[in-house]
C-alpha positions as CSV (number, residue, x, y, z in Angstrom):
1,X,0.0,0.0,0.0
2,X,1.3,3.4,-1.0
3,X,1.4,6.2,1.5
4,X,-0.2,9.4,0.5
5,X,0.9,12.8,2.0
6,X,-1.5,15.7,1.5
7,X,0.6,18.7,0.4
8,X,-1.9,21.2,1.7
9,X,-1.5,19.7,5.2
10,X,2.3,20.2,5.3
11,X,1.9,23.7,3.9
12,X,-0.7,24.5,6.5
13,X,1.6,23.1,9.3
14,X,4.5,25.2,8.0
15,X,2.4,28.3,7.8
16,X,1.1,27.8,11.3
17,X,4.7,27.3,12.5
18,X,5.8,30.6,10.9
19,X,2.8,32.4,12.4
20,X,3.6,30.9,15.9
21,X,7.3,31.9,15.5
22,X,6.4,35.5,14.5
23,X,3.9,35.9,17.4
24,X,6.5,34.4,19.8
25,X,9.1,36.9,18.7
26,X,6.7,39.8,19.1
27,X,5.7,38.6,22.6
28,X,9.3,38.2,23.6
29,X,10.2,41.7,22.3
30,X,7.2,43.3,24.1
31,X,8.0,41.4,27.3
32,X,11.6,42.5,27.3
33,X,10.6,46.2,26.6
34,X,8.2,46.0,29.6
35,X,10.8,44.4,31.8
36,X,13.4,47.1,30.9
37,X,10.9,50.0,31.1
38,X,12.5,51.7,34.1
39,X,15.9,51.7,32.3
40,X,14.4,52.9,29.0
41,X,12.6,55.7,30.9
42,X,15.8,56.7,32.7
43,X,17.8,56.9,29.5
44,X,15.1,58.9,27.7
45,X,14.9,61.3,30.6
46,X,18.7,61.6,30.8
47,X,18.9,60.8,34.5
48,X,22.2,61.3,36.3
49,X,21.9,57.7,37.8
50,X,20.7,56.0,34.6
51,X,23.3,53.2,34.8
52,X,22.4,52.4,38.4
53,X,18.8,52.3,37.5
54,X,19.5,50.0,34.5
55,X,21.7,47.6,36.6
56,X,19.1,47.5,39.4
57,X,16.4,46.8,36.8
58,X,18.4,44.1,35.0
59,X,19.6,42.2,38.0
60,X,16.7,42.6,40.5
61,X,13.7,43.6,38.3
62,X,12.4,40.1,38.5
63,X,11.4,40.7,42.1
64,X,8.9,43.3,41.1
65,X,9.8,45.3,44.3
66,X,13.1,46.4,42.7
67,X,11.3,47.0,39.4
68,X,8.9,49.4,41.0
69,X,11.8,51.1,42.9
70,X,13.7,51.4,39.6
71,X,10.6,52.9,37.9
72,X,10.1,55.4,40.7
73,X,13.8,56.4,40.5
74,X,13.5,56.8,36.8
75,X,10.4,59.0,37.0
76,X,11.5,61.3,39.8
77,X,13.2,64.6,39.1
78,X,16.9,65.0,39.5
79,X,17.8,67.5,42.2
80,X,19.6,70.4,40.7
81,X,22.4,71.9,42.7
82,X,21.4,75.0,44.4
83,X,23.5,77.9,43.2
84,X,24.0,80.8,45.6
85,X,25.5,84.0,44.3
86,X,27.2,86.3,46.8
87,X,27.8,89.7,45.5
88,X,30.6,91.3,47.7
89,X,31.4,94.1,45.4
90,X,31.7,97.4,47.2
91,X,30.1,100.4,45.6
92,X,32.7,102.4,43.7
93,X,33.7,105.7,45.3
94,X,32.1,108.7,43.7
95,X,34.1,109.9,40.8
96,X,35.5,113.4,40.6
97,X,32.8,114.5,38.2
98,X,30.0,113.6,40.6
99,X,31.5,115.8,43.4
């Protein structure tokens, strides 16, 4: 007895495999972007401690507590150094014309 393989069945299986592969890659990319969201936000906002936020997120983000902490750090404002200007210039003595 001869074995008959339906060509449409193999094409359908290959098509389904490719669709599953594409969907899997998209899900993986979206998951990675969500996991690294605090680091992405820190780099976009040009935070001073963006490397520390990225390392915290990468190494401890799985715990969700550290992920939330990293996200809060990424969203808070950097403290700008306070600049105090002291003007110690003495008023110039009156010129000869003013007298």
